Legacy VTK file of the C-alpha trace (Angstrom):
# vtk DataFile Version 3.0
C-alpha trace
ASCII
DATASET POLYDATA
POINTS 75 float
-31.589 13.012 4.192
-29.063 13.066 7.006
-28.536 9.259 6.707
-27.834 9.669 2.966
-25.116 12.202 3.657
-23.579 9.918 6.277
-23.727 6.923 3.878
-22.056 8.998 1.158
-19.396 10.192 3.619
-18.706 6.602 4.809
-18.438 5.375 1.392
-16.001 8.154 0.444
-13.897 7.222 3.496
-13.762 3.574 2.443
-12.713 4.413 -1.076
-9.897 6.779 0.091
-8.575 4.297 2.711
-8.720 1.330 0.323
-6.349 3.217 -2.109
-4.145 4.365 0.693
-3.888 0.930 2.262
-3.083 -0.616 -1.086
-0.172 1.719 -1.710
1.242 1.505 1.845
1.161 -2.314 2.156
2.182 -3.427 -1.374
5.151 -5.808 -1.261
8.122 -5.077 -3.600
11.527 -6.659 -3.967
14.908 -5.094 -3.413
18.408 -6.052 -3.759
20.742 -4.914 -0.757
23.913 -4.646 -2.905
26.143 -1.634 -2.493
24.842 0.054 -5.635
21.223 -0.943 -5.484
18.780 1.956 -5.715
15.509 0.481 -7.092
12.580 -1.434 -6.011
10.727 -4.118 -8.151
7.109 -5.308 -8.224
8.216 -8.509 -9.868
10.773 -10.820 -8.119
11.895 -12.033 -11.610
12.419 -8.432 -12.971
15.377 -8.151 -15.361
16.644 -5.276 -13.140
17.317 -7.840 -10.366
19.323 -10.109 -12.525
22.762 -8.659 -11.485
21.986 -8.578 -7.747
25.040 -9.549 -5.817
23.124 -10.307 -2.659
19.828 -12.102 -1.824
16.611 -10.515 -2.978
14.415 -9.213 -0.111
10.707 -8.727 0.010
9.729 -5.423 1.802
6.819 -3.055 1.769
6.684 -0.316 -0.691
6.672 2.145 2.098
9.923 0.794 3.546
11.571 0.672 0.096
10.730 4.355 -0.416
11.991 5.245 3.167
15.404 3.899 2.236
15.426 6.043 -0.897
14.512 3.371 -3.511
12.647 4.353 -6.776
10.725 2.148 -9.309
12.985 0.122 -11.565
13.033 1.438 -15.169
12.123 -2.012 -16.504
8.755 -1.745 -14.724
7.703 1.767 -15.634
LINES 1 76
75 0 1 2 3 4 5 6 7 8 9 10 11 12 13 14 15 16 17 18 19 20 21 22 23 24 25 26 27 28 29 30 31 32 33 34 35 36 37 38 39 40 41 42 43 44 45 46 47 48 49 50 51 52 53 54 55 56 57 58 59 60 61 62 63 64 65 66 67 68 69 70 71 72 73 74
């Protein structure tokens, strides 16, 4: 019985960490132009079409740290 509880606990831990890891390490794209405020999952998103600088790949965590929110084209 004790081993069953440990197995369930370990499985729960793996499920939670897999969701957390996916969110933290997802790459997104941002424009570093002076008015840029969004991040994009797709490098070819319509929201990046007017980018006045290069498009940069960053982690979702980093994009959120600098105040970026999800592009309205990708809701």
